[in-house]
N, C-alpha and C positions, 0 to 999 in steps of 0.2 A: 703935387701929389692927385689932386683933384684930376688932373691932364692925365698924367698916366693911368689911373682906374679908369677912366673914359677909353681910353685907349686899350685896356684889356679888356672892356666889355664889347668893344666894337670888334675886335678881331675875334673874340670867342661867338659874338652873334655869325661874324661871316663864316666863321669854321664847316658849318654843316651844307651849307651851299657848294662850297668850292671842292672840299675833300673827299665829301663822303658820297657812297650810292642813294638810290631812291628807295634800296630797301632797308636802309636803316635810317630814313629820313626823320620818325617819329621819335625816336632817342634823342637825335640829335638837335630837333627842334625843343622837345622839353628841355634839353641841355640850355641851349642857347636863351631860352625864354628866362627859364631859372637863374642861370647866372646874372641875367640882367636883373633880373628882381633882387638877389642877392647884392649885385654891386651896388645899387642905388639904395639900399637898406643899411648895408652894414659895409661896405667898402669891400676890400679883397679879401676879406674872410668870408664877407656873404657871397661873393662869387664862387667860392669853393664850395659852401654849403649850398647855395641855391641850384650851381649847376649839377650837384649830385642828386638833388631833389628833383630836378627836371628830368634827367636821365631816368629815375624811375617811373615819373609819369609817362615817359616815352613808352617805356617796356610795358606799360599798363594800355597802350593804345594798339599796340602790337599782340598782346594779349587777348585785347576783347576781340580784335579781327581773325584771330586763329580759331577762338571760341566760337565765332559764328559760323568760320567754315567748318568746323566739325559737326557744328549742330546741323549745318545742311547736308552733311553727308551722313548723320546717324540718320535723318527723315528720309532719304532717299533709301537707304538701306530698309529701313522699316516698312516702306511702300514696298519695295521688292520682296520683303521676306510675305507679306501681305499676298502679293499676287501669285506666292508662290504654293502658299497653305491653300489657295483657292483653285490653283490648279490640282494640287494633291488631293483635295476634297472631290473635283470634279474625276478624277483618275479611279478613287476610291468607290467610287459610284458606279462606273463603270465596270471593274474590275467585281464589286459585289455583284452585280445583275448577272454577268458573267457565270459567277461561280453558283448562283442560285441556278441559271439554267443547265450547268454541267450537272449538279447534284440532280435535278429532276430528270434528265437526261440517263444518269446511272441508275437510278431507281426505276426507272422504264426499263431498260433493258435487263435487269436485274430480276424484274417480274415477268421476263417472258423465257419461255423453254420452247429451243427448236429442235426438232427432232430429225434425225437421219433415218429412214425405215430400210429394210431388207427382206430379200427373198427368202421363202422356206429355205435353212440349212444353208444359208449365204453369209457370208462374213465380208464380202465385197460392197465397198462404198460406190452407189452408183454413178455415173458420170452427172445426173442431173443436180447432185448435190455437192460437187465440187467447185464451183465458182462462187457458191454462197460460203463453204467453207476456207476458201482463197479469202474472202472479204473479210471472215474472221481473223485470218491469220495476220492480214493486213493490219487490220485494228489494233489489234495486239501489240505490234511495234510502233504506231500512232498515239495511243492514249495509254498514257502512264497508269499504271496500277490494274489495268485492265487485265482481268483471269479467265479460264475455261476449265470447266470442270465436265468431263464424261463419263456417263453414267449408262451402261450396257445394259439391254432386257434381252429377253428370250421367251417366244410363246412357252406353252406348257406342253407340248408334245414333245416325245421323248423322255429321257431320263434326267433326273435333277443334276446328277454331274455334268452330263453332257452339256445341258442348255448352259450351266455355270461356263463352262469352256468356251461355249459359242458365245456369249455376251461378251467375254475378257477380248476375244477374237476381233469381234465387232468395235470394240472401245479402241483397239490397236491399230484397226484399218482407218477409223475417222483421224485418230490421233497422228497416224503416218501422214496423209494427209494434210495436217493441219501444219506440221513440221516442214513438209517438205513444202510448202508454200512459205515458210518462212518465221513460223511460231517459233520462239524461245520455250526448248522443253521444260524450263521452271515456271514458265507460266500456266500449265497443264497438268492438270490431276485426272485420274482416271479410277471408274468404279465398276465393278462389275457384279449385278444383281441376278443373273440367270432368271429362273421364272418365279422369283419371290413376289413379284407385282403382275404377273400374268392374269389377266380378267378378262379382257376386252374381245370381244366378237361384234364386228361390224359389217356393212354393206360388202367392204372388199375380201371378206373371208372370215373363218375361225381363227380367232388370234392375230390378226394381220398388224394390229398397233403395238403390240405386245415385240414384235422383231423390229427391236430400233435401239437410236444409242440417241440419249437426250444431251444436248448441249445446253449448259448453264453458265451464264456471263456473270461476273461478280468485280468488285472494285475494290483494292486495297485502302482501308479509310485513311485519310490525310488528316491535317490541321485545316480546322475552319477557317482561320483566318492566313492560310498560306498564301504568299504572293501580296498581298494587301501592302499599300503602301503607308508610310505615318511618318510625320513631323515632330520635333520639340521644339 
């Protein structure tokens, strides 16, 4: 009986080396060691019990290795997330600076009033203004939210009704140049005020500055945080 038990232990110890791949080695080492210990302590029954315990010990070795591998993966992922957060913070800083610059630029343009002047009894936009108007039209297609308001004026000479009609004709003349240059009509609004604001007497002649169309730029208000990046 002792001889057969010893033979069985020897066979079980030899099994992992010959029959199994390296990927299963920890389980079988555990099984062989447990079987040998069980055989010495309690004979054949001990071989079975010890082998079972040894297999569980081998699984513990594999589990420990897997946990270490997953921990390393999580550490690497955490590092990547930290780097991504840093990059997003940098992009947000750049975006915020650009947003502040654009806002300041919009305020500057909104406070400026450009005027197109006309000859007496004329509603023809002079050639000297066309290039500037073409630039405004191009900007309206390139800058989101940019709108243009045209306000027409006339001097106090002539009847009130005539001056109302003349200021309207001047507005339409400037508007035609803008739309011809590519500005969308929905971005353009007009108003004719006639002689209601006529008062200027300058070195250019009586009421010269009253014969004009004011070009007022404005911007549709957007969200303050529009375009900013975030990560959670």
